[in-house]
C-alpha beads as a LAMMPS data file, in Angstrom:
LAMMPS data file: protein, C-alpha beads

96 atoms
95 bonds

1 atom types
1 bond types

-500.0 500.0 xlo xhi
-500.0 500.0 ylo yhi
-500.0 500.0 zlo zhi

Masses

1 110.0

Atoms # bond

1 1 1 5.213 22.479 -16.228
2 1 1 4.419 20.244 -19.154
3 1 1 2.061 17.300 -19.024
4 1 1 5.030 14.927 -19.160
5 1 1 6.539 16.523 -16.072
6 1 1 3.212 16.250 -14.242
7 1 1 2.931 12.587 -15.233
8 1 1 6.422 11.895 -13.905
9 1 1 5.608 13.635 -10.619
10 1 1 2.356 11.696 -10.245
11 1 1 4.071 8.352 -10.880
12 1 1 6.821 9.353 -8.453
13 1 1 4.200 10.084 -5.794
14 1 1 2.468 6.759 -6.478
15 1 1 5.781 4.896 -6.192
16 1 1 6.636 6.710 -2.968
17 1 1 3.214 5.892 -1.553
18 1 1 3.574 2.210 -2.352
19 1 1 7.127 2.077 -0.969
20 1 1 6.037 3.892 2.188
21 1 1 3.132 1.528 2.695
22 1 1 5.324 -1.538 2.266
23 1 1 7.809 -0.066 4.742
24 1 1 5.080 0.519 7.333
25 1 1 3.742 -3.006 6.921
26 1 1 7.212 -4.532 7.330
27 1 1 8.018 -2.276 10.274
28 1 1 4.790 -3.270 12.029
29 1 1 5.576 -6.959 11.512
30 1 1 9.043 -6.513 13.033
31 1 1 7.576 -4.602 15.985
32 1 1 5.033 -7.384 16.607
33 1 1 7.921 -9.858 16.681
34 1 1 9.721 -7.612 19.157
35 1 1 6.667 -7.549 21.420
36 1 1 6.465 -11.352 21.307
37 1 1 10.151 -11.626 22.201
38 1 1 9.790 -9.262 25.155
39 1 1 6.849 -11.327 26.462
40 1 1 8.893 -14.534 26.213
41 1 1 11.748 -12.877 28.088
42 1 1 9.297 -11.708 30.778
43 1 1 10.106 -8.055 30.087
44 1 1 6.510 -7.190 29.199
45 1 1 3.167 -8.179 30.724
46 1 1 0.610 -10.051 28.658
47 1 1 -1.951 -7.266 28.960
48 1 1 0.475 -4.656 27.696
49 1 1 1.622 -6.984 24.926
50 1 1 -1.970 -7.584 23.857
51 1 1 -2.625 -3.842 23.658
52 1 1 0.579 -3.153 21.729
53 1 1 -0.024 -6.034 19.334
54 1 1 -3.580 -4.879 18.668
55 1 1 -2.426 -1.338 17.881
56 1 1 0.395 -2.556 15.661
57 1 1 -1.962 -4.919 13.840
58 1 1 -4.462 -2.106 13.312
59 1 1 -1.693 0.070 11.875
60 1 1 -0.568 -2.769 9.631
61 1 1 -4.072 -3.314 8.268
62 1 1 -4.524 0.425 7.661
63 1 1 -1.196 0.601 5.803
64 1 1 -2.177 -2.462 3.769
65 1 1 -5.494 -0.906 2.751
66 1 1 -3.922 2.421 1.772
67 1 1 -1.145 0.664 -0.168
68 1 1 -3.699 -1.514 -1.965
69 1 1 -5.740 1.543 -2.969
70 1 1 -2.658 3.338 -4.298
71 1 1 -1.447 0.255 -6.183
72 1 1 -4.966 -0.386 -7.505
73 1 1 -5.137 3.149 -8.880
74 1 1 -1.752 2.696 -10.565
75 1 1 -2.798 -0.626 -12.122
76 1 1 -6.103 0.866 -13.268
77 1 1 -4.294 3.828 -14.842
78 1 1 -1.770 1.629 -16.673
79 1 1 -4.351 -0.815 -18.024
80 1 1 -6.668 2.054 -18.940
81 1 1 -3.942 3.646 -21.015
82 1 1 -3.043 0.336 -22.648
83 1 1 -6.638 -0.483 -23.533
84 1 1 -7.316 3.044 -24.780
85 1 1 -4.165 2.991 -26.909
86 1 1 -5.020 -0.369 -28.453
87 1 1 -8.544 0.722 -29.325
88 1 1 -10.187 -1.972 -27.210
89 1 1 -12.182 0.554 -25.208
90 1 1 -13.398 2.373 -28.333
91 1 1 -14.450 -0.928 -29.897
92 1 1 -16.472 -1.805 -26.826
93 1 1 -18.142 1.629 -26.728
94 1 1 -19.084 1.562 -30.435
95 1 1 -20.745 -1.813 -30.112
96 1 1 -18.519 -3.397 -32.757

Bonds

1 1 1 2
2 1 2 3
3 1 3 4
4 1 4 5
5 1 5 6
6 1 6 7
7 1 7 8
8 1 8 9
9 1 9 10
10 1 10 11
11 1 11 12
12 1 12 13
13 1 13 14
14 1 14 15
15 1 15 16
16 1 16 17
17 1 17 18
18 1 18 19
19 1 19 20
20 1 20 21
21 1 21 22
22 1 22 23
23 1 23 24
24 1 24 25
25 1 25 26
26 1 26 27
27 1 27 28
28 1 28 29
29 1 29 30
30 1 30 31
31 1 31 32
32 1 32 33
33 1 33 34
34 1 34 35
35 1 35 36
36 1 36 37
37 1 37 38
38 1 38 39
39 1 39 40
40 1 40 41
41 1 41 42
42 1 42 43
43 1 43 44
44 1 44 45
45 1 45 46
46 1 46 47
47 1 47 48
48 1 48 49
49 1 49 50
50 1 50 51
51 1 51 52
52 1 52 53
53 1 53 54
54 1 54 55
55 1 55 56
56 1 56 57
57 1 57 58
58 1 58 59
59 1 59 60
60 1 60 61
61 1 61 62
62 1 62 63
63 1 63 64
64 1 64 65
65 1 65 66
66 1 66 67
67 1 67 68
68 1 68 69
69 1 69 70
70 1 70 71
71 1 71 72
72 1 72 73
73 1 73 74
74 1 74 75
75 1 75 76
76 1 76 77
77 1 77 78
78 1 78 79
79 1 79 80
80 1 80 81
81 1 81 82
82 1 82 83
83 1 83 84
84 1 84 85
85 1 85 86
86 1 86 87
87 1 87 88
88 1 88 89
89 1 89 90
90 1 90 91
91 1 91 92
92 1 92 93
93 1 93 94
94 1 94 95
95 1 95 96
């Protein structure tokens, strides 16, 4: 495989990771709403709802952190390439 093909695969994996993280965050939010609805309809006890909401919130925070790390890496890679291509990084390293 050429370096271009590897780059495409890496960016595809980054995009899939971000999309998957966003999906998990949205899915957790919908599930929390479902738990709240079932409590209002008296289909679920408060203790059980508290436990489910805590687990869903923990999953949402974990997905948010992982998505932020993946997106941060992608942003860092893009800006690194832009700054390297423009010569801004070389100028800073040479002291000019």
